[in-house]
DRENDOTOR-853852 format. One record per residue: residue number from 0; chain; x, y, z of N, C-alpha, C in turn; residue in one letter. Coordinates in nm, 3 decimals. Example, Ala and Ser with C-alpha at 12.3 -4.5 7.8 and 13.67 -1.06 7.14 Angstrom:
// residues 2
0|A|1.319|-0.569|0.780|1.230|-0.450|0.780|1.320|-0.330|0.780|a
1|A|1.285|-0.225|0.708|1.367|-0.106|0.714|1.290|0.003|0.787|s
***
This chain:
// residues 115
0|A|-0.113|-0.661|-0.734|-0.027|-0.742|-0.823|-0.014|-0.666|-0.961|m
1|A|0.094|-0.668|-1.016|0.116|-0.601|-1.145|0.177|-0.699|-1.247|r
2|A|0.128|-0.702|-1.368|0.185|-0.774|-1.473|0.209|-0.683|-1.589|v
3|A|0.331|-0.689|-1.645|0.366|-0.598|-1.758|0.434|-0.672|-1.862|a
4|A|0.426|-0.622|-1.979|0.498|-0.699|-2.093|0.458|-0.638|-2.226|g
5|A|0.459|-0.714|-2.326|0.434|-0.666|-2.464|0.346|-0.765|-2.533|q
6|A|0.255|-0.713|-2.620|0.177|-0.797|-2.718|0.256|-0.777|-2.846|v
7|A|0.298|-0.894|-2.901|0.375|-0.885|-3.023|0.290|-0.915|-3.148|l
8|A|0.303|-0.836|-3.247|0.237|-0.861|-3.375|0.340|-0.879|-3.482|i
9|A|0.338|-0.999|-3.547|0.440|-1.040|-3.639|0.441|-0.954|-3.762|d
10|A|0.545|-0.952|-3.837|0.564|-0.867|-3.956|0.474|-0.917|-4.070|s
11|A|0.432|-1.047|-4.074|0.351|-1.092|-4.178|0.193|-1.061|-4.160|d
12|A|0.156|-1.001|-4.054|0.016|-0.964|-4.035|-0.010|-0.840|-4.110|v
13|A|-0.131|-0.845|-4.176|-0.176|-0.733|-4.270|-0.180|-0.608|-4.190|d
14|A|-0.168|-0.498|-4.263|-0.178|-0.363|-4.194|-0.315|-0.346|-4.144|t
15|A|-0.323|-0.275|-4.027|-0.457|-0.236|-3.972|-0.433|-0.104|-3.892|f
16|A|-0.545|-0.029|-3.876|-0.537|0.099|-3.809|-0.660|0.106|-3.712|h
17|A|-0.634|0.187|-3.605|-0.739|0.221|-3.509|-0.814|0.107|-3.450|d
18|A|-0.749|0.003|-3.414|-0.806|-0.113|-3.342|-0.793|-0.082|-3.194|a
19|A|-0.848|-0.164|-3.115|-0.839|-0.159|-2.964|-0.780|-0.287|-2.907|t
20|A|-0.678|-0.266|-2.825|-0.615|-0.381|-2.750|-0.672|-0.390|-2.615|l
21|A|-0.715|-0.510|-2.576|-0.763|-0.538|-2.442|-0.663|-0.645|-2.384|y
22|A|-0.615|-0.624|-2.263|-0.529|-0.720|-2.196|-0.604|-0.747|-2.063|v
23|A|-0.634|-0.878|-2.044|-0.715|-0.910|-1.924|-0.632|-1.000|-1.821|y
24|A|-0.653|-0.973|-1.693|-0.604|-1.065|-1.587|-0.732|-1.135|-1.540|a
25|A|-0.728|-1.268|-1.530|-0.847|-1.345|-1.490|-0.816|-1.456|-1.395|e
26|A|-0.912|-1.480|-1.303|-0.893|-1.587|-1.205|-0.961|-1.714|-1.273|d
27|A|-0.886|-1.815|-1.287|-0.937|-1.942|-1.354|-0.932|-2.055|-1.260|v
28|A|-0.948|-2.029|-1.130|-0.931|-2.131|-1.025|-1.034|-2.237|-1.020|g
29|A|-1.156|-2.207|-1.074|-1.263|-2.305|-1.062|-1.282|-2.372|-1.204|m
30|A|-1.258|-2.508|-1.201|-1.263|-2.579|-1.327|-1.405|-2.575|-1.396|l
31|A|-1.506|-2.576|-1.320|-1.645|-2.585|-1.376|-1.709|-2.451|-1.393|d
32|A|-1.636|-2.344|-1.376|-1.691|-2.208|-1.388|-1.614|-2.122|-1.483|e
33|A|-1.684|-2.016|-1.530|-1.611|-1.926|-1.625|-1.507|-1.847|-1.547|s
34|A|-1.409|-1.802|-1.620|-1.302|-1.717|-1.563|-1.367|-1.593|-1.500|a
35|A|-1.307|-1.551|-1.390|-1.351|-1.427|-1.322|-1.260|-1.315|-1.354|v
36|A|-1.308|-1.210|-1.420|-1.221|-1.094|-1.456|-1.168|-1.025|-1.328|p
37|A|-1.044|-0.998|-1.330|-0.976|-0.924|-1.217|-0.945|-0.782|-1.256|l
38|A|-0.903|-0.763|-1.383|-0.869|-0.631|-1.435|-0.860|-0.638|-1.584|a
39|A|-0.869|-0.523|-1.648|-0.845|-0.517|-1.793|-0.777|-0.378|-1.823|v
40|A|-0.680|-0.387|-1.908|-0.615|-0.264|-1.969|-0.662|-0.247|-2.112|e
41|A|-0.725|-0.135|-2.141|-0.766|-0.105|-2.273|-0.674|-0.004|-2.337|r
42|A|-0.626|-0.024|-2.454|-0.548|0.064|-2.532|-0.614|0.090|-2.665|i
43|A|-0.650|0.221|-2.686|-0.717|0.263|-2.817|-0.611|0.295|-2.918|d
44|A|-0.667|0.303|-3.042|-0.591|0.354|-3.156|-0.468|0.275|-3.181|h
45|A|-0.475|0.137|-3.175|-0.361|0.049|-3.209|-0.353|0.034|-3.362|v
46|A|-0.233|0.042|-3.410|-0.205|0.033|-3.556|-0.086|-0.059|-3.572|s
47|A|-0.081|-0.117|-3.694|0.028|-0.206|-3.733|0.055|-0.199|-3.876|h
48|A|0.177|-0.203|-3.916|0.209|-0.194|-4.068|0.272|-0.335|-4.103|r
49|A|0.218|-0.397|-4.209|0.274|-0.516|-4.256|0.424|-0.500|-4.299|k
50|A|0.507|-0.593|-4.265|0.647|-0.585|-4.292|0.723|-0.540|-4.171|g
51|A|0.656|-0.490|-4.066|0.722|-0.449|-3.951|0.664|-0.537|-3.830|e
52|A|0.751|-0.563|-3.731|0.707|-0.622|-3.607|0.663|-0.514|-3.509|t
53|A|0.549|-0.522|-3.449|0.497|-0.426|-3.365|0.487|-0.487|-3.225|t
54|A|0.540|-0.411|-3.128|0.545|-0.448|-2.984|0.458|-0.347|-2.906|a
55|A|0.349|-0.391|-2.853|0.257|-0.303|-2.778|0.276|-0.326|-2.633|l
56|A|0.332|-0.230|-2.560|0.354|-0.247|-2.415|0.221|-0.242|-2.337|p
57|A|0.212|-0.316|-2.228|0.094|-0.316|-2.145|0.139|-0.325|-1.999|f
58|A|0.043|-0.283|-1.912|0.057|-0.302|-1.769|-0.086|-0.327|-1.715|v
59|A|-0.101|-0.438|-1.645|-0.237|-0.458|-1.581|-0.211|-0.477|-1.431|v
60|A|-0.277|-0.389|-1.359|-0.270|-0.399|-1.210|-0.406|-0.460|-1.169|d
61|A|-0.394|-0.558|-1.069|-0.516|-0.621|-1.022|-0.491|-0.676|-0.876|f
62|A|-0.600|-0.695|-0.811|-0.602|-0.749|-0.672|-0.637|-0.894|-0.684|t
63|A|-0.555|-0.982|-0.615|-0.574|-1.122|-0.612|-0.687|-1.144|-0.505|v
64|A|-0.796|-1.212|-0.550|-0.909|-1.229|-0.452|-0.895|-1.364|-0.380|k
65|A|-0.826|-1.463|-0.449|-0.813|-1.592|-0.390|-0.667|-1.639|-0.417|n
66|A|-0.574|-1.629|-0.319|-0.435|-1.663|-0.348|-0.417|-1.812|-0.380|p
67|A|-0.517|-1.895|-0.367|-0.502|-2.035|-0.399|-0.540|-2.062|-0.545|c
68|A|-0.608|-1.961|-0.609|-0.650|-1.981|-0.742|-0.542|-1.954|-0.845|s
69|A|-0.566|-1.995|-0.970|-0.478|-1.973|-1.077|-0.518|-1.842|-1.144|d
70|A|-0.426|-1.762|-1.180|-0.448|-1.636|-1.253|-0.378|-1.641|-1.390|t
71|A|-0.448|-1.601|-1.494|-0.396|-1.595|-1.627|-0.400|-1.455|-1.686|i
72|A|-0.321|-1.433|-1.786|-0.334|-1.308|-1.871|-0.363|-1.344|-2.013|v
73|A|-0.459|-1.273|-2.068|-0.487|-1.301|-2.214|-0.506|-1.166|-2.280|r
74|A|-0.493|-1.166|-2.417|-0.509|-1.041|-2.487|-0.605|-1.063|-2.609|a
75|A|-0.653|-0.943|-2.653|-0.748|-0.945|-2.771|-0.736|-0.807|-2.837|h
76|A|-0.706|-0.810|-2.969|-0.705|-0.690|-3.049|-0.837|-0.694|-3.128|i
77|A|-0.919|-0.591|-3.104|-1.047|-0.582|-3.160|-1.049|-0.480|-3.276|s
78|A|-1.082|-0.530|-3.395|-1.095|-0.441|-3.509|-1.227|-0.357|-3.494|m
79|A|-1.321|-0.406|-3.422|-1.450|-0.327|-3.410|-1.447|-0.244|-3.281|s
80|A|-1.339|-0.243|-3.206|-1.323|-0.163|-3.090|-1.407|-0.200|-2.971|k
81|A|-1.464|-0.325|-2.970|-1.544|-0.373|-2.867|-1.488|-0.496|-2.796|t
82|A|-1.526|-0.528|-2.680|-1.458|-0.649|-2.612|-1.509|-0.778|-2.665|p
83|A|-1.614|-0.783|-2.749|-1.661|-0.907|-2.804|-1.562|-0.954|-2.917|e
84|A|-1.538|-1.076|-2.915|-1.442|-1.137|-3.009|-1.516|-1.165|-3.135|i
85|A|-1.465|-1.109|-3.249|-1.532|-1.136|-3.379|-1.431|-1.183|-3.473|c
86|A|-1.485|-1.238|-3.587|-1.395|-1.280|-3.692|-1.311|-1.159|-3.744|r
87|A|-1.179|-1.184|-3.765|-1.094|-1.083|-3.803|-1.012|-1.018|-3.696|g
88|A|-1.055|-1.041|-3.570|-0.979|-0.996|-3.448|-0.858|-1.081|-3.429|d
89|A|-0.777|-1.057|-3.331|-0.660|-1.129|-3.294|-0.665|-1.153|-3.150|w
90|A|-0.641|-1.277|-3.103|-0.644|-1.326|-2.968|-0.530|-1.416|-2.928|v
91|A|-0.498|-1.425|-2.796|-0.408|-1.518|-2.746|-0.486|-1.653|-2.754|t
92|A|-0.406|-1.760|-2.787|-0.464|-1.895|-2.800|-0.408|-1.988|-2.693|v
93|A|-0.331|-1.942|-2.604|-0.286|-2.015|-2.496|-0.293|-1.932|-2.366|q
94|A|-0.302|-2.003|-2.250|-0.311|-1.935|-2.122|-0.167|-1.894|-2.084|a
95|A|-0.150|-1.768|-2.037|-0.022|-1.715|-1.987|-0.042|-1.707|-1.836|f
96|A|0.011|-1.805|-1.770|-0.013|-1.817|-1.625|0.072|-1.717|-1.552|s
97|A|0.017|-1.661|-1.432|0.085|-1.569|-1.352|0.123|-1.631|-1.213|v
98|A|0.252|-1.642|-1.193|0.300|-1.691|-1.064|0.288|-1.586|-0.965|d
99|A|0.201|-1.595|-0.865|0.173|-1.482|-0.777|0.284|-1.451|-0.678|l
100|A|0.384|-1.541|-0.680|0.497|-1.512|-0.587|0.613|-1.447|-0.660|s
101|A|0.595|-1.421|-0.791|0.702|-1.355|-0.868|0.657|-1.229|-0.932|s
102|A|0.760|-1.145|-0.975|0.730|-1.025|-1.051|0.716|-1.068|-1.195|r
103|A|0.636|-1.002|-1.270|0.609|-1.025|-1.413|0.624|-0.892|-1.492|h
104|A|0.749|-0.866|-1.529|0.772|-0.743|-1.595|0.792|-0.760|-1.748|d
105|A|0.813|-0.883|-1.797|0.852|-0.905|-1.932|0.766|-1.004|-1.999|n
106|A|0.642|-1.008|-1.972|0.549|-1.118|-2.038|0.535|-1.083|-2.183|m
107|A|0.545|-1.183|-2.265|0.534|-1.166|-2.412|0.409|-1.237|-2.451|l
108|A|0.314|-1.177|-2.518|0.191|-1.234|-2.560|0.189|-1.238|-2.713|l
109|A|0.163|-1.351|-2.771|0.148|-1.354|-2.916|0.011|-1.395|-2.949|q
110|A|-0.040|-1.342|-3.059|-0.178|-1.361|-3.095|-0.197|-1.442|-3.224|l
111|A|-0.320|-1.490|-3.241|-0.361|-1.552|-3.363|-0.489|-1.497|-3.416|q
112|A|-0.505|-1.489|-3.546|-0.624|-1.431|-3.602|-0.746|-1.519|-3.584|k
113|A|-0.864|-1.464|-3.557|-0.988|-1.536|-3.545|-1.042|-1.543|-3.683|v
114|A|-1.062|-1.670|-3.727|-1.114|-1.692|-3.860|-1.255|-1.756|-3.862|t
***
């Protein structure tokens, strides 16, 4: 399965340089358990300039382990370049569901600052 799209950074976001973008595909089929990572795309050297809208293209390829489960995509821009979410990073705040019977070529992910 392949999911492609863009992570959008609004023009009012402060300028930053040399961050790392992580885009995850996760199996969230079990309500009482943590999400199961299926794949991650890591993009280094991400930069943004305040006053401009930045669109960061991504492609995540993954194998569906359980076709009856729900799969989501989430994103994280790390200012510290690590997968751990820290204050000052940017994350998706809603689940972007993946319909396993359809193609996903134009997914748009918007982020919110971790405060």
